[in-house]
N, C-alpha and C positions, 0 to 999 in steps of 0.2 A: 274630526274633520281637519284638524291642524296638519296632520300628515298628508292629507289630500291636497291641501293648499300649497304644500312644499314640493309635491311631486305629481302634479296633475297630468302632465304629458306622459310620464312613464306609466302611471296607473291606467290612463285611458288607452294607451297603446297595448298594454297587457290585456285589458278588457277586449279590445278589438281582436287580438290574436287568439285569446281564449274562446271567444264566441265563434270566430271563423273556423278554428281547428276542431273544437268540440262538435260543432254542428256537422262538419264534414265527416268526422269520425263516427258520430252517431248515425248519420245517413248511411255510411258504409256497413255498419252493423245491422241496421234495420232493413236495408235493401241490398244485402250481399250479392244475391243472384243477379239482380238488375244491374248493379255496378259491374259485376264480373262479365256479364253478357256484353254490356256496352264496351268495356275495355278490351275484351277479346276481339271485337270487331274493329276497334280503334287502332289496335296494334297488330292486326292480322297480316299486314304486309311488311312487318319490321322484324328485326332479330330478337325483339322482346316478346314475340307472340307466345312462346312456350313458357315464359317466365311470369305471365300476368298474374296467376293466383298468388305466387310468392311475393311479387312486387306489391300487389294490392294489400296483402297482409302486413308487409313492412310499412307501407304508407299509413295504413290504419293505426298501427302501433305508434308511429311517429306523431301522427295528428292528435291522437288521444293524449300522448305524453306532453306535447306542447300545450294543448288546451288545459290540462290539469296543472301543469307547471305555471301557466299564466294566472290561473286562479290562486294558486299558492303565492305567487309573486305579489298579487294585489293584496292579499291578506297580510303579507309581510310588510308592505309599505304602510298599510293602515295600522298595524300593531306596533311597529318599532321605527317607522320612518325610513327604512331602507330595505333592500331586497337582494339577497345573494342569489335568489332563484331567477331574478329578472334577466341577468346576463345569460344564464344557461337557456332560458326560454327564448331569448332573442337569437342566440346562436343556433339552437335546434330548429327554430322556425325558419331561419334562413337556409339551413341545410335541407330541410324538408321541401321548401319551395324550389330550391335548386334542383332537387331530384324530380319534382313535378315538371319543372321547366325542361329538363333534359328529356323526359318522356314525351312532352308535347312537341319538342323540336324533332325528336326521332320519328314521331308519327306525322310530321310535317303539318301539324295543326298550329299554324302561326297565330291565328286569332286566340286560341287557347293559351299559347305561350305569352302573348301580349297581356292577357288577363292575369296571369300569374305574376307578371312584373308589377301590376297594380298592388298586389298583396306584399310583394317583396320590399317595396319602398318603405312602408311603415315598420316592417321588421328591421330593416337597416337603420332607420332613424332611432328605433328603440335601442339597438345595439350600440349606436354612437352615444346615446344619452347615458347608458349604464356602464360603459366600459371604464 
């Protein structure tokens, strides 16, 4: 617990990102067709409409990678009091969220874009703390 008391903010932010991205990735795996159907409708009037299957796969891979990296980062902090993975987790989570934000803006879903910003703030804070 000594390592937790030295890095509680980083560990809790990694936990937040791990939960957020793993849940989202698992949801995409378990309900691929539902997600695909919703996204095809969401992007039906945009230049991204023909790219939805590929983009969903890319987002799935990124979300699962960020979630797994977040868990690894937590274990690193607990085991040796530092985490080389935390920085990569923060950067990749920011990139993933920016891609999602771009999609929401293209689809003119401004409420959805605003929601993504809520997730972006903790990712940026983690990046600031571990850089």
